[in-house]
Every structure is written in structure tokens, then in C-alpha cells.
C-alpha positions in Angstrom: 0.3 0.4 0.2 1.2 3.3 -1.1 0.9 6.5 1.7 1.5 9.9 0.9 1.3 12.0 4.6 0.2 15.4 4.5 1.8 16.9 7.9 3.3 20.5 8.8 5.2 19.4 11.8 8.7 17.6 10.8 8.5 15.7 14.3 4.7 14.2 13.6 5.7 13.0 10.1 9.1 11.4 11.7 6.5 9.4 14.1 4.2 8.5 11.1 6.4 7.3 9.2 7.7 5.0 12.4 4.1 3.9 13.4 3.8 3.3 10.1 6.2 0.9 9.6 5.9 -1.0 13.4 2.1 -1.6 12.1 3.0 -3.2 8.7 6.6 -2.8 7.5 5.2 -3.8 4.0 3.2 0.0 4.1 5.0 2.4 1.6 5.4 5.9 2.3 4.7 7.5 -1.6 5.5 11.3 -0.6 5.4 13.9 2.1 4.8 17.7 1.9 3.9 20.2 4.6 1.7 22.5 3.3 -1.5 23.3 0.9 1.1 24.2 -2.3 3.5 21.1 -2.2 0.6 18.7 -1.5 -1.2 19.9 -4.9 2.6 19.9 -6.5 2.5 16.3 -5.2 -0.6 15.3 -6.3 -0.4 17.0 -9.9 2.9 15.0 -10.5 2.5 11.3 -9.1 0.2 8.8 -9.4 -2.7 8.4 -7.0 -1.4 6.8 -3.1 -3.9 4.2 -1.9 -4.2 6.2 0.9 -3.8 10.2 2.1 -3.2 10.8 5.9 -3.9 14.4 6.0 -3.7 17.2 8.8 -6.3 19.5 9.0 -4.6 23.0 10.5 -1.5 22.6 7.7 0.7 26.5 8.1 -0.5 27.7 4.9 -4.4 27.1 6.3 -7.0 24.0 6.2 -6.0 21.0 4.3 -9.7 21.0 2.4 -8.8 23.6 0.2 -6.2 21.0 -1.4 -10.0 19.2 -2.8 -10.5 22.7 -4.2 -7.2 22.7 -6.2 -7.2 19.4 -7.0 -9.7 16.5 -7.8 -7.9 14.1 -5.2 -9.7 10.1 -5.8 -7.4 8.6 -3.0 -9.0 8.1 0.2 -7.9 10.1 3.5 -7.7 10.0 6.4 -7.5 13.2 8.5 -5.5 14.2 11.7 -6.3 16.8 14.0 -6.6 18.2 17.3 -9.3 19.5 17.8 -11.4 17.0 20.2 -13.3 14.2 19.6 -16.8 15.6 20.4 -16.8 17.9 18.1 -15.8 15.1 15.6 -18.0 12.3 16.4 -20.4 13.0 14.3 -18.0 12.0 11.5 -16.9 9.0 11.9 -18.9 7.5 9.2 -17.5 4.3 6.8 -15.7 6.1 4.1 -13.8 8.2 6.2 -12.3 8.0 9.6 -10.1 10.9 11.9 -7.8 10.7 14.2 -6.7 12.7 17.3 -3.0 13.5 18.2 -0.8 13.1 19.4 -1.6 10.0 17.1 -1.4 6.3 19.0 0.0 3.1 17.1 -3.6 1.4 18.3 -5.8 4.2 16.7 -4.2 4.2 13.4 -3.8 0.4 13.4 -7.3 0.1 13.8 -8.0 3.0 11.0 -5.8 1.4 8.3 -8.2 -2.0 9.4 -11.1 0.4 8.6 -9.3 1.2 5.2 -8.9 -2.4 4.4 -13.1 -3.1 5.2 -14.2 -0.2 3.4 -11.6 0.5 -0.1 -14.4 -1.9 -1.7 -16.9 1.1 -1.2 -14.7 2.5 -3.5 -14.7 3.2 -7.4 -12.5 1.4 -9.5 -10.4 5.0 -9.9 -10.6 4.8 -6.0 -12.9 8.0 -6.5 -14.0 8.6 -2.7 -17.3 9.7 -4.3 -20.0 12.5 -3.0 -20.2 10.8 0.5 -16.2 12.6 0.9 -17.0 16.1 -0.3 -20.5 16.5 1.9 -18.0 15.2 4.7 -15.3 17.9 3.8 -18.3 20.4 3.7 -19.4 19.7 7.2 -16.5 19.2 9.0 -15.4 22.3 7.3 -19.0 23.9 9.0 -17.7 22.4 12.3 -14.6 23.8 12.9 -15.4 27.4 11.5 -18.8 27.6 13.9 -16.7 26.0 17.1 -16.8 28.0 20.3 -14.2 28.6 22.1 -13.7 29.3 26.1 -14.6 32.3 27.2 -13.5 31.7 30.6 -11.7 30.2 33.2 -12.9 29.6 37.1 -10.4 29.0 39.1 -9.9 29.3 43.0 -8.3 32.1 44.2 -7.9 32.7 48.5 -10.6 30.3 49.4 -12.9 31.6 46.7 -14.1 30.9 43.1 -12.8 33.7 40.6 -13.8 33.6 36.8 -11.7 35.1 34.9 -12.2 36.4 31.4 -9.7 34.6 28.3 -8.4 37.5 27.0 -6.9 39.1 30.4 -4.8 35.4 30.1 -1.4 36.3 28.8 -0.1 32.4 28.9 -0.6 28.8 30.5 2.0 26.7 31.6 2.8 24.0 33.4 5.8 23.6 35.9 6.6 20.2 37.7 3.5 18.8 36.3 0.9 21.4 37.6 -0.5 23.9 35.6 -1.0 27.6 35.8 -2.2 30.4 33.9 -0.6 34.1 34.3 -2.6 37.2 33.8 -2.0 40.7 32.5 -1.9 42.0 35.6 0.7 39.5 36.4 -1.6 37.3 39.0 -0.6 33.3 38.8 -3.7 31.3 39.0 -3.8 26.9 39.4 -6.1 25.5 36.3 -7.9 22.0 36.4 -6.7 21.0 33.0 -4.0 19.6 31.3 -1.8 21.8 28.6 -3.8 19.3 26.0 -7.0 20.4 26.8 -6.7 24.1 27.0 -5.2 23.7 23.7 -8.6 22.8 22.5 -10.5 25.0 24.3 -9.3 27.9 23.5 -8.8 30.1 20.3 -5.8 29.3 17.9 -5.9 31.9 16.5 -5.1 34.0 19.7 -3.3 31.9 21.4 -0.3 29.4 20.0 1.5 26.1 21.8 4.8 27.1 21.8 6.1 23.6 23.2 5.0 20.8 25.6 4.2 22.7 28.5 3.6 26.5 27.2 0.9 28.2 25.6 0.9 31.9 24.9 -1.1 34.6 23.7 -0.5 36.2 21.0 -0.5 39.7 22.6 1.6 39.0 25.8 4.7 38.7 22.6 6.9 41.4 23.3 10.0 40.3 21.5 10.7 37.3 19.6 14.8 35.8 19.2 17.1 33.0 18.1 17.7 30.8 20.0 19.8 27.7 19.4 19.3 24.4 18.3 16.9 26.1 15.1 14.8 27.2 18.2 13.4 30.6 19.1 13.2 32.3 22.5 10.3 34.6 23.5 9.7 38.1 25.8 6.5 37.6 27.5 4.3 40.4 29.2 4.2 39.9 32.0 7.5 38.0 32.2 8.0 34.4 33.0 10.5 33.2 35.4 12.0 30.1 33.2 12.5 30.0 29.4 9.5 30.5 26.9 10.9 28.5 23.9 9.2 27.8 20.8 10.1 24.1 19.8 11.9 23.4 17.1 9.0 21.0 15.2 7.1 24.7 15.9 9.1 27.3 14.3 7.7 27.3 11.1 3.8 26.8 12.4 4.4 29.6 14.8 6.2 32.5 12.2 3.2 31.9 10.0 0.7 32.3 13.0 2.8 35.4 13.9 2.3 36.7 10.5 -1.5 36.4 10.0 
């Protein structure tokens, strides 16, 4: 089986390749692309793969745009960071969705599902109208997703509601999660960084590494850092380095430039 991977994070591509080969050593990675433009170019220049693994959020936009630019005849399994609640209505026969971080057993199950259902495709492997309807519905769902407007926290033995636009950044410290407000007050939060990432608007907040999510309004300076990373000067200041991890740098720059 030839598989084409559309994913803009180098580390995620390597993990996918490693996981696919662990599932079945005969699976072949036909190619990879890290953007809408490069995916379209690859599909124009190569034979259609047996299957495409496609991240929804790419550095240059949502991958649905690929379907507007070229006739994609291969079945697609989308990968996404969106929560399962938003996607459960789209678990249908012709397509599947994998939630990041992708687990081996989930990918293995998706491939098994594909093998079971591939006979539903025509001889040309065309996904047909059901795929187009799913893409339309999923796009609408993602566009209409409601993000958290406030967080309820405990402070001085009282419960306090903090508006999201007052939060400068979220971070983990010794496995405990906090956020700091623009007026430099620190609060304990009862969610993991993974959970918070799915709750807040990605236009205004960006996860720069495993342990920190920053507001675009909190960034004072951006500087190069060794290891092909970036270091941020935040306002209010934080007593740890705010580093943009190497695999996030390209996506971060694109986010900052929107």
C-alpha cells in the first residue's frame, strides 16, 4: 500500500512513518508534503496513492483547500488536534479521523477500517459525493466551533471567573498547570495543557512547546535561539524560558504573520 502524508510538523511526519512501519513493514511512504501548495504539486506530478494521511491544520491554511485545487481520488484519513466531541458525528464508513497525538492502536484500527471499506470505492478509488459532503460539514463545524470565554479558578478560598482575554499564557511547572493574567497574577488551573489547547481560540493562542501556550498579545520580543529554536520575551515576565520548539518554529512564524 502506498501512503502519502500531508503534515507540516517534521517530528509528526517521522512519528507517523515510524508507526506505520511498526504496524506493517510493507507499507510504503510514497511521499510527504508540508503545505497545501506542496500537496497539490505532489498530487499533480505523481500517481494517486492508495491512501492519504492528512492533517487538517497546515501552516498555509486548512487542508480542505487541497480538494478545491485538485481532484483527489484517493481515500483520506484526517489527523487533527480538535476534540473528539466535535468530530464524533463524522465517524462514518468512508473516512476516519485520528486525534493527535496519534497512538499506534488508533492508526492500526484506522488502516484496518480502510482495508475493510476500500471495496466501497470505485475502480478509480474516487471517494465520491460522501467525501465531499463530509468535508463541507467538517469545515462548517470547525469554523463554528465555540471556544472557552472564561476559566473558573480557586483563589484565596474563593471561586473566581477570569475572562480568556485577560490571560497572557498557560504553562506547566512540575506537572502542575497554571496561567498568568496580564496584570501578573498567577492561578492554578484544573486542566492539562493538551485540554487547554483544544478549549481556546488558535487565532489568539499558540502552543509553543509541550508545556506552554502563549497569547499573541503577550509576546514582546522574538529572538533566535540555538538548536533552530526561538526564545520569546513575554509580558508579564515568566521565570522560565519561553522557547518555541524546533518543530513548531515554521508554524509559529506563520501564525504570527497572519
